[in-house]
N, C-alpha and C positions, 0 to 999 in steps of 0.2 A: 333721783338720777332715775330715768324710763328704761325698758330694754333694748329700744334701738341704742341708745347711749352704750349700754353693757355689749351688745352684740357687736358694737364697732369697737369698743376696746378688746374682745377676743379675737375679730380678725385684725386687727392691727398688729396683736401681739403674735399672729401666725404667718406674718407677710414673709416670705421669702427671700427678700432681700430689704434687710432693715435699714433706714434713712435717718437723718437727723429730723426732718420735718415728722417723718411717724413716731419717732420715740416721742417727740415733747409733746404729741397729740396722745398717747399712750399713757404718758403721768399726766396731763390734765385730766383725762378720763377715769385712772385709777383715783385720782385724788377727789373725785366727782361721788362715788360709789360710797352711799349709807348703810347698805345691809350687803357685808360682804360674807356673811353664811350662805345667803343665796346665790351669790356671784360666785363663790368657790364652790358650791354642789352644781352650778350650772356648768361652770368651767371645767368639772371632771365628769360630767355626763358629754360634753363634747370632744373629751380627749385630750384637752389643751393645757390641763394643770401645769405641767413642765413647761411649757412655752411662755405661760404666762409668767410664771417667777423668771424665768431667762432674761424677759424684758423689763422685769421691775427692778432685777438684784443689784443692780449697780446704782440704786436711787432711794436707799431707805425711806429718805423721808417723805416719799411718795405716796405711801400705804402706812398706816399704822404698824408699829413694830410687830404685834402680836400676829397680824395676818402675812406680814413677808415672812416670818417664822415657820408658820403654818406650809405656807408656799414653798420653804427651801425644804421642810422636812418631806413634803409629798414629792419634792424633785428627787430628795436623796432616797428614799423609799423605792423609789422607780430605778431609781440607778443601780441599787442594793439588788432587785428582783431581776431585773434586766441582766446584770451581770452574770447573777446565779443561772439564769435560764439558760444562756448562751454556753455557760461552764458545764451544766447537765446536758446540753444539745451535743457538746463536742464527740464522743461515743458514737452517736447516732450519726453524725455527719461522716465521721472516719468510716464505718461501715459502708455507708451507700456509696460512697466514694471508690473504696477499696473493690464493691462488687460491681462497679460500674452501672450503677442503678439511675434510671432516670427519674428523681425527684427534686425538683425545684426549690429552695427557698423563695417565698411570695411575701406580700403585703407587709404588715408591720416589724416581723422577725428581718427580712430584706433591707426595709426602707430605712430602719433604725440607725443601721450600719451603712446604708448607700446614699442616703441621701440628705440624712440631718448632722449638723456640724458633733453632735453628742448623743450617745446611744441613749442617754436618761431623757431626750426631748421626743420621744415616740412610744408611749405606752403602749403594749400590746398585751394580750392576757394568755391565748392559744397561739401557738407559731406554727403558720400555714405551710403546706408545700402541695405543689402541684405536680401529680404522679403518672407517668404514660399508664394507661390501663393493663397494657399487658406486662410490667414489671410490679404490679402490684400483687401479685401472689408470692414472689420470692420478698418484696418488703414488708409483707406481713410476717415472714419466719424471722427476717431480721428482728422487728419489733418483739417478737416472742422472744430469742434468744437473749437480748438486751434487758428482759423483764418489763418490757411495757404491756399494759393490761386496758385492753379497750373497756373505754367510756362513755362511748355514745349510745343517744337512746333508742336508735335506728336499729332494724337487723341487722346482724351481718350476713355477708355473702361475699362469694369468690370475684365480683365484677365491683368496679368501682365506676359508677354513674352518678348522675344529678341526684338521684335519690338517695345514694349513698355516700355520703361524705364524713365516714368516721373519724374521731379522735382517740387518741390512745394516752395515757399518763403512766408516769413513772416519777413519784414524790411530788416534786411542784411543777413539772414539765407536761405540757399538753400538748401535744402534737395533732394538727386536724390534717386531712388530705383528702385532694380535690383531683378529679379525674378530666377535667377539660381545663386547659390554659385561659381559657376566656370567660369561664364561668355560666357558659350556657347549657339549654336541656338537649342541646344535639351536638353532636362530635364536631370539632372544628376542621375545616375543609384544610387548612394550611400547618397541620399539629406537626407533622414530620418536620417541616420546614423551622417550625419555631425550635425543635429539640437539637436539629441539625447547627443553630444559631446559639444555642446556650453556652454561658458563658461560667467563670468562677467568682466568687467573692470570697477575699478573706475574712474568717470570722475566728477571733482569738487565735487558736493555736493549730486549726484546720480552715478545709475551704468547703464552701458551700456552693452547689449547683445552681445557677440562675437563669432565668430566659431572658431572652434581648429586653433592654428598656423599653424598645417600641413595643412588646408584646405585652409588659408590665403598664404600661400606660393604659392601654387599651382594656385591659385586666381591670385596672383599678377604676375606670370610668363605669365600667358594667357593675363591679362592685358597691360603689358607690350610690349607684342608682338602685340596685337592689332593696338597698337599704332608705331608700328614698331622700337621700345625703343630709340624716339625721343627725351627723356627727361631724363637727366642723373639720376635725383631723384627716377626716377621708378627704375632703375637697382640698385641706392643703398639702395632702401628700401629691394629690395630683398636681398641684401647680409648681411643687420643688421638682418633679421628675420634668414636667414639661419645658423647664429652663434648663435641664441638663444640656451643656455645651455638645455639640457633636450629635444630639438626636436625629436620626432620619425620618423626617416627617413625611418623605413620600412614602417610606415604610408604614409610618400609622396609618396613613391615608389609604395604604395598599391594603393593609391588615381589615380595615374597617369596610371597606368596599368588599371586600373577597367574604368575608365571614359575615356580612350583611348587619352589622351595626354601627352603621353611620349615626342614627339617631343617640344612642347612649354614649359614643364615643365624643361627640360633638358636645353634647348636653353636658357633659361632665367637664369638660375643657372649657366651654362657655360658661360655664358657673365658675369656677377656679377663675378667670379671666376678668369676668367681673365684681369678684370680690377682691382680687390683687392686681389691678391692672397693670399690663404690660408681662404678667407672669407667662402669658400663652402668646406666641405670634400670631398678629391678624391676618397672614395671606395664609398659611396652613390650615388656620381654623375654618376661615371662608371656604376652604376646597372639601372641606369636610360637612359643612352644612346640609341637612336631609331636606326634602321638598318638604311644599307649602303644608300638607295634610299632617305629615309626621312633626313638624314643628309645631303645629297647633295642639297636636297631642301632649307634645312633651312641656307646653308651656301650662297647658290646663292641669295635667296631673301634678307637675313642681312649678308652680309660680316663681319667677326669677326674683322678685321682690319678695316674696315671703320666705323665700332659700336664705337670701342674702340678709335678711332680718332676723334669720333663726327662729321663725316663729315655730311654735309645736305646731304638728299638725298628725294624723292618722296616716301611718306606712303604708304605703300599697305593697300588694302581694311581692314576694321575692322574685317572681318569675317574669317581672314586667320587661325586663330586657330582652329576654327571648321573645315575647309576644311583639316588642318592634323588629325584633330580627325577622320574624315570620313574616310580618307585614311586608317588610323590605325584600323577601324572599320569592313572594308571589308563587308560592307551591300549596296546593291546596291538600295534595294528599300530606306533605310535612306536618302541615298544621294541624291536620286532623289527628295523625298519628302522635304531634305531640301533646296537643290541646289533651287528647285523652289521657296521655301519661299524666300532665300536670293535675287534671281535675279527677282521673281516676286512677290512682296509684294502686298496687296490690294491697289486699285487706291487711295481709299481715305488716306493711310498712305503716298503713295508718293507723292500727294496732299500737304496733310498738311506740310510735310517734306521740299518741294520744293518752296512750295506757288504757283504752277501751277494749276489753277481750275480743279478740278477731270474730269469736260467735255470738258476740250480743248484737241485739237489733238496733244498740244506740249509735253504734258506727256507721251506719248509713246518715245520722244526723251530724257526722263529723263531714261524710262527703258533701250533704248539704252546706255546711258551713263553708265549704273550699270553693263551690260552684256561687254561692251568695257573697262571698268576701269583696270582690270589686265593686259591687253595686252599693255594699253596705258603706264601703270605704268613702266611694263616691259621694252617697248621700250624708256622710259626717263630714267629707271635705263641703259640701255645699253652705251644709248649716253652720260652719265655722265662718264662711266667709260672710253668710247673713248678719 
């Protein structure tokens, strides 16, 4: 069995709306796998082990019994872990709800409850929250009162911005906090509108604040691009949320246009739609399509065929969606300021993130690495294609 077949098995296992034809192909492809150790390791890396089990559980003859048992145990372990995380999170959710602070559950912690049929189907390690920057100081006091300890590598500070996304730990629970509703390196224009439209999601015995699904969808597209679409589960998240009934696509388009993120939003939706045809409506997707120069850049950086085939490739820097947003904004002053912050963050930040003392001359090498990384990644990509 070659890698394209394995990738096809994984894609079909993640399809938002299972059908009989797809199920038959899943069973055929699963029966052709020769190296299940390799397949399970790759599925774990893609974040889809539970989904793979879900698609095979009712047909035990399709795969060796030992393989199905490994998948079943992986599913049950994720179920137990996820259940424990939500239980451990209840006091924190209750505290922020009583205080009225703006801290919205996002990404895996939200999606496991919100878009998947079983919480065990969406693995996640840490629990992400988007926090309104003005509420961060009070939120830190709540974390301290509940016994959370900061475990992030970056330097602590009173502000919450792109360079400071701290995570806190208490027992098995890791909470990570982000200051931007869209994950960009600069403030969102419509931030207050996102928060005024926030809703509530029932999470076990309490509720979590969540931003509108339209904002979440845009954020998922930006986040997947930040990580160069390297995990299939991130695209599966986009496909599932894009298929939600009642989603206001005009609002999605307005967010993408106003925040100047049409490129990242379009491409995340485009890739999800290519993997799972019909999961993303064609008309709204067409309205999001960026200009030809930006499209050429997106296709060069993340070729559709390679992404669909789940081909391994060096990841581009995390800030690439912000670069595309700067391109759309056409604001030289903002570009100069943001690029300066991206490539030349404070010495203390670089020192804390790399482990190199702030007084060491070696720190200049870390700055050089930041400057050269895009060129080095491009060269590695071109060599891989050759």
